N, C-alpha and C positions, 0 to 999 in steps of 0.2 A: 624142373619141369622133368619129367618122364616125355621115352623116346615113345612115337604111336603114332601108326600109320596114315598117310596124307591122299584124297579122293579130291582132284576136282572135277566134281557132277556137271554132264551135262544136260541133264532133264530132273523131274524133280521125282519119274520112276525109278532111273537106277541109284538117283537119291539113294531111297525111300530103303529100295529093292537088298542096295549094302549098311540100310543101321539094322541096331540092335540096341538096347541096352547099356550095352560101351563106349554108344557112339556117341560124338554131342555135331551137331548140325553148324555151320561158318559161318554168317556171313560178313558182315564189318569185322566181327572177331573183337572187338572194344571189349568184354563183358567176360567171356570164354578165355580168350589167352591169359585174358588177366587170371582165375581165377587161376588154372594151369598153371604161372607160376608161381602163384604161395600154394601149391597141390591143393588147394583146396576141390580141384574137379581132378581126375585126372584119366580121363577118354583112353581107351587100347585104337581110335579108332576116329578120325576127323574129316568128315564130306564139309568141302570148301560148297557150300550154294551161291555166292553171294551171284555168281555167273547165266542163274537164270530170272524167270518173268521179272524183267522191270519195267511191266508198263502200263500206265495211268489213262483207263476209256473210259470214257462219256456213253455209256452203256441204255440215256435211254434218263431210264427213272434212278434209278443209280449209277457207282460210282465204281469201277473196279482195276483195283491193284493188289499188280505184281508182289507175293512174299518179296524178291528181292529189291520193291523199289528203293534208292535209297533218299532216305532224309532231304537230304538238296533238292533231287525233283518233286518231293512233294511240298514246300520252303517255296520252287521258285512255278510253279505251276502257275499258267496266268486261269485255270480251266474251275481248278480249287478254289483258291482266292475269294472268285467269284462267287463261286456256289460252297463252296462248306470253309468258311475264311477261321471257326476254329480248331480245327485240323489242319492247319497250313501253323494256322499259331501256335502250336503247340510243336509241333517239327522245329521251330525255329527258336525252343529254348531250349532243346536237347542241348550239352556239353555248347563247343565250340563248331568253328563251321569246318575244321577238318573232317572234326568225328563224324557233322552232316555230311561230308564225304562220301563217310562211308557204311555208317548206320544205315540197317534193312530196317522197313516195315517191321516184317516177322522177329527181329533180331531185336528193336525192343518191344514188344507186346512179353517179350518170352522171357525176361532178361529177370535175369535174379537178383535177392537183396543185395540192397547195398547196407546193415544191418550193420554192425565193426565186431561182432562177437561172432556174425559170419564168417567173415570174410577172413577172423588174428584168424595164421596158418595153427596157430598151438592150440587154439575156442576149438574144444569139443559142441557148443550150442546145442538147444533141442533141434533145432533145423537143419546143420549136419552133425546129425548122428549119434549125441549125448543126451543128452534125460533133462537139461530143465531148459527155463528162458532167461539167461544171465537178465536181458535189457530190464526186467519186469524187480530185479532188484537193484539194479543197477543202474549206467547211467543211459538213458532213457528218450534225451532232447529233440531227434528225429523218428517218434519212433509214434504205434499211433497209438488214435484217441478212440477208436470205437474196433474193439475186435473183440471177441467169445471166444473165439479158443488159444489154448494156449502158448501161440507164439504172437508176439507186436510187431512181429518186423514188419512195416508198410509195403504198400505195390510206389513204388514209380515210375512205370511206364510213363510217358507224357501221352501217349495216343491213344495206351487204353483206357483212359481218362477219359478224354476225346471221345476217342470212339462210342467208346458205352453210352456220352450225349446223343453221339449221332445216333443210336438204335443197331450200327452197322455188325455186322457176319463176319466170322472166320471160318476159314471155310479149309482143314489140315489135312496131308493124307501122310496115309499107314500102310507099305507093302502097296503100294497100288489104291487103296480104295480112297475114299478126300465122305470125310463126311466134313458138316457146318454148324458151329459154334455159333451162338450170343455170346457176348464180351462178360457177360454178367455167368454163363456157361464154360466159357476158357481159362476166369478167375475163384470158379465156386473151390478148386479145389480146395486153392492160400485156405482158404477160411477153415478147412475141414481136415487139413491134414498137415502141420506141423514142419512140413518137410519140403510140403510145394511147394514150388512159388505159384503155380499153375495148373491147367493143369494137362498142359499137355504130356504125349506117352512119351518114354526116352527117345521112340525112333518115330515119334511125328514130324511136319513138317507145315510147320505156317508156306502153302503156298498164292495163299489172296488175301485178300480182302474188299468185302462188298459194301460200300456204306450209300441208303437210301438218301437221293435228295428230298426228302417229306416231309421236311422244315426249313425259313426262307431265311432263320437264323442263325448261325452261331459262334461262342464264343468261345475262349481259351485265356486265362491268367495265372501264376505264380510270382512267389514271393522265396525267392534266396535269398544266402548271407550277406553272396557277394552277385550282382547286378547279371555281369555272363557271367558265363565254364560257372557252373555250380549245377547242384543238383535244390530242386524246391522241400520247402519248407513244408509250405504246403504249396496243389494248386484248381483251380474249380474249371469245366469246362457244361456250361448250357446251351441247351437247343429249344428252338420256339418257332416257332412260325409268331407275325408279329404282324396287327393289322389297324388301322389308326388307335395307332399305340397298344394298341388291349394285344395279352400275352393268350400263347393259346397252343397243348399239344408240347410242352419244357418240358425238358429234363433236365437232369441237372449231378453231376456229379464229380465230387471232391474226390482228389488223387494226397498220399502219401499220410490220410487219417486213421486208414485204417490196407488191414491184407489185402484186399480187393479193393478197385473204385467200391465209394460207396454213396450213394443218398439218402436222404430222408425223406421217403414217400408221401407222409402221407402232410408232409410240411413243401412240399412240393405240392402238391396239391393246391396252397395257399396263390401259388401263385396264375394257377389255372383262370385265368379271365379277369382275374385283375389286369387294373390300369397303369399302366408307364411310370412310375411316380417313383421318386428317391422315399415316404415316407412306409408304402408298400415295402417296399424290397427289406428295407428297415425291420418290419417286422419280420418278416419271411426270416429275415437269412439268422434272425437270433432265433427260431425254431427249426432250421435248418440242424444245428448243436444241441440242441437238445438229448440228453442222455449219455453227450463225454465222457468218454472214465478216464481223467487224465491220467498222469504221471507224473510224480516230482520234478525231473524236469522239465515236461512238456504239456503244463497247462499253458502256455504262450497258443501252443496250438487254436484253440478257442475264438480267442479274439483277430486271430490273423484269417480264421476258415471263416470267422462269418462278414471279413471284409471283402477276403476276394471275392466271394459268397456274390457279394452290391460291389464290384466292380463289375465282373463276368456277367450279369443278368442289366445292369444301366449300359454296360456296348452294345449291346441287344439292342439298344434303342439310335445309334447313327448306323444300321444294314440296315429301315424296314424302307 
């Protein structure tokens, strides 16, 4: 690890004022420190923002979560469990209790690729300054099955998938100015630019997340090789209204199948006005995976994603 300057921020404004292109923000530090130890990233300045806004507030029509809210606080929040259980379930699946005690919502949203070619200190892949995506013709077991760009490294943020289904927005600050991003906008650069992990600029800080309450039911499911303390192979989040067992205003997103949280808009529309039955869900689940482009080692993700979609949708029935 190279030498770096360390700053403990007292406010979001002071953190952003001290930031530039050679700066990285430090929340829980789990992702950042791993990259620094492996010389994947060598910032000249690290700004600790873990002591900033950790508030979770019910503001009537929506929830407001500070950018430094820890995942353990989401996991244990009674109001969130009642109102938006899909977000709580996503937080519960992150790492171990020790990790959730440190990891922040901003850090989880902004974490970098887990691709082993990107993470290898001796490899320069397309995402890490090289000229090609080695996963396309190499070992691609954990990679995308929906990827239009050159890089097939998938998004791995649990909360990014859940918040996409919940129509959340992210407030980010740069040099004292705040802009609001939809979840689609927050990640869209990862689809357009193979070197991007999200749409944040290097000196841009997640200061809060707004989650509307407009959907009455939500769920998040994932499957991993290990039962606990493991990255998802595929995840799925759904949010909807459910009245008299009929679905409406449905949003469904997959994680770890694309460089961004992925939805199949046409297939999701089939859920509108549909009675929640096993046979109906089976048909839609198959449509959700139309157009998948698998690689040599990740074909298993198609049936796995169908199963995750079915489980996530059926889980809504227990919340009506």
